[in-house]
C-alpha positions as CSV (number, residue, x, y, z in Angstrom):
1,V,19.4,-3.8,-12.2
2,E,17.9,-0.7,-13.9
3,K,14.4,-2.0,-13.1
4,I,14.9,-2.7,-9.4
5,K,17.3,0.1,-8.4
6,P,14.5,2.8,-8.2
7,L,12.7,0.4,-5.8
8,S,15.7,-0.2,-3.5
9,I,15.8,0.7,0.2
10,G,17.0,4.3,0.4
11,Q,15.5,5.4,-2.9
12,V,12.6,7.8,-3.1
13,A,9.6,5.8,-4.1
14,P,8.5,6.5,-7.7
15,D,5.5,8.8,-7.7
16,F,2.3,7.8,-9.4
17,T,-1.3,8.9,-9.7
18,S,-4.3,6.6,-9.4
19,T,-8.0,6.7,-8.7
20,T,-10.0,6.1,-5.5
21,P,-13.4,4.3,-5.6
22,E,-15.0,7.7,-5.5
23,G,-13.2,8.7,-8.7
24,E,-10.7,11.1,-7.1
25,E,-7.1,11.2,-8.4
26,V,-4.6,10.6,-5.7
27,K,-0.8,10.9,-6.0
28,L,1.6,9.0,-3.8
29,S,3.5,12.3,-3.1
30,D,0.3,13.7,-1.5
31,F,1.2,11.5,1.5
32,R,4.6,13.1,2.2
33,G,5.2,14.1,5.8
34,Q,4.2,10.8,7.3
35,Y,5.2,7.1,7.2
36,V,3.2,5.3,4.4
37,L,2.7,1.6,4.0
38,L,2.2,1.3,0.2
39,D,0.2,-1.9,0.2
40,F,-0.4,-3.9,-3.0
41,W,-3.3,-6.3,-2.6
42,A,-6.6,-7.6,-4.1
43,A,-10.0,-8.9,-3.0
44,W,-9.3,-12.3,-4.6
45,C,-5.9,-12.7,-2.8
46,A,-6.3,-14.9,0.3
47,P,-2.9,-14.1,1.8
48,C,-3.7,-10.3,1.4
49,R,-7.0,-10.7,3.1
50,D,-5.4,-12.7,5.9
51,E,-2.9,-9.8,6.5
52,N,-5.6,-7.1,6.4
53,P,-6.6,-7.4,10.1
54,N,-3.0,-6.9,11.1
55,I,-2.7,-3.8,8.9
56,V,-6.1,-2.5,10.3
57,A,-4.8,-2.9,13.9
58,E,-1.5,-1.1,13.2
59,Y,-3.2,1.6,11.2
60,H,-5.6,2.4,14.2
61,A,-2.7,2.2,16.7
62,Y,-0.4,4.6,14.7
63,K,-2.6,6.8,12.5
64,D,-2.4,9.7,14.9
65,K,1.3,9.4,15.2
66,G,2.3,10.0,11.6
67,F,1.4,6.7,9.9
68,T,-1.0,5.9,7.1
69,V,-1.6,3.2,4.5
70,L,-2.2,3.6,0.7
71,G,-3.8,0.5,-0.7
72,V,-3.2,-0.3,-4.3
73,S,-5.6,-2.9,-5.5
74,L,-4.9,-5.3,-8.3
75,D,-8.6,-6.1,-8.7
76,R,-10.5,-6.1,-12.0
77,D,-13.9,-6.5,-10.5
78,R,-14.9,-3.1,-8.9
79,E,-17.8,-4.6,-6.8
80,A,-15.5,-7.3,-5.3
81,W,-12.9,-4.6,-4.5
82,L,-15.5,-2.3,-2.8
83,K,-16.9,-5.3,-0.9
84,A,-13.4,-6.3,0.4
85,I,-12.7,-2.7,1.5
86,E,-16.0,-2.7,3.5
87,D,-15.7,-6.3,4.8
88,D,-12.1,-5.9,6.0
89,Q,-12.8,-2.4,7.3
90,L,-10.0,-0.7,5.4
91,A,-10.3,2.9,6.6
92,W,-7.4,4.3,4.6
93,T,-7.1,5.6,1.0
94,Q,-7.6,2.9,-1.6
95,V,-6.7,3.3,-5.3
96,S,-7.0,1.0,-8.4
97,D,-7.1,1.2,-12.1
98,L,-8.9,-2.1,-12.1
99,K,-6.4,-3.7,-14.6
100,M,-5.3,-6.5,-12.3
101,W,-1.7,-7.5,-13.3
102,Q,-1.7,-5.0,-16.1
103,S,-2.0,-2.2,-13.5
104,D,0.3,0.8,-14.4
105,V,1.4,1.1,-10.7
106,A,2.0,-2.7,-10.4
107,H,4.3,-2.5,-13.5
108,Q,6.0,0.7,-12.2
109,Y,6.7,-1.1,-8.9
110,N,7.7,-4.4,-10.5
111,I,4.9,-6.3,-8.7
112,N,4.6,-9.9,-9.8
113,A,3.1,-11.4,-6.5
114,I,0.9,-10.1,-3.8
115,P,0.7,-9.2,-1.0
116,A,3.6,-6.8,-1.5
117,S,4.4,-3.6,0.3
118,F,6.8,-0.8,0.7
119,M,7.3,1.3,3.8
120,L,8.1,4.9,3.0
121,D,9.5,7.5,5.4
122,P,8.1,11.1,5.6
123,E,10.4,12.2,2.8
124,G,9.1,9.4,0.5
125,K,12.1,7.2,0.8
126,I,11.7,3.4,0.8
127,V,12.8,2.2,4.3
128,G,11.3,-1.2,4.3
129,K,9.7,-3.9,2.1
130,N,7.1,-6.5,2.8
131,L,6.7,-5.8,6.5
132,R,3.9,-8.1,7.6
133,G,2.6,-9.5,10.9
134,P,4.8,-8.6,13.9
135,A,7.4,-7.0,11.6
136,L,5.1,-4.2,10.7
137,G,4.2,-3.5,14.4
138,K,7.9,-3.7,15.4
139,F,8.9,-1.2,12.7
140,L,6.2,1.3,13.7
141,E,7.0,1.0,17.4
142,E,10.7,1.7,16.7
143,N,10.1,4.6,14.3
144,L,7.1,6.5,15.6
């Protein structure tokens, strides 16, 4: 219970800092003020890659209305990660410590399977989990 309570709907998402492909440090709290889909994925994860076109479509539909995505990759291979970002046209901020399942952020968010995601409101509160496919679009339509 102690492990999952901080990740429950209504809780403020635990803050973290991670690194972009360009080597910049990014904090989750930097994204306050907009809805954020915190998306855990990896280049090697077929279901993640299958969901990416949907996230790309929703991102472009709502990015000017207060929505963004923060991708947290559980990759180990930097080149595969960068190629997947390019191939799938992931235009939002991406971070990774390239530690796969040993990722600090994955441990902090109790991630043991991907894809996994958390929808955060502008105050950083968790308002949804694992919104995929039509559920993501429906949430954004109703809230933005």
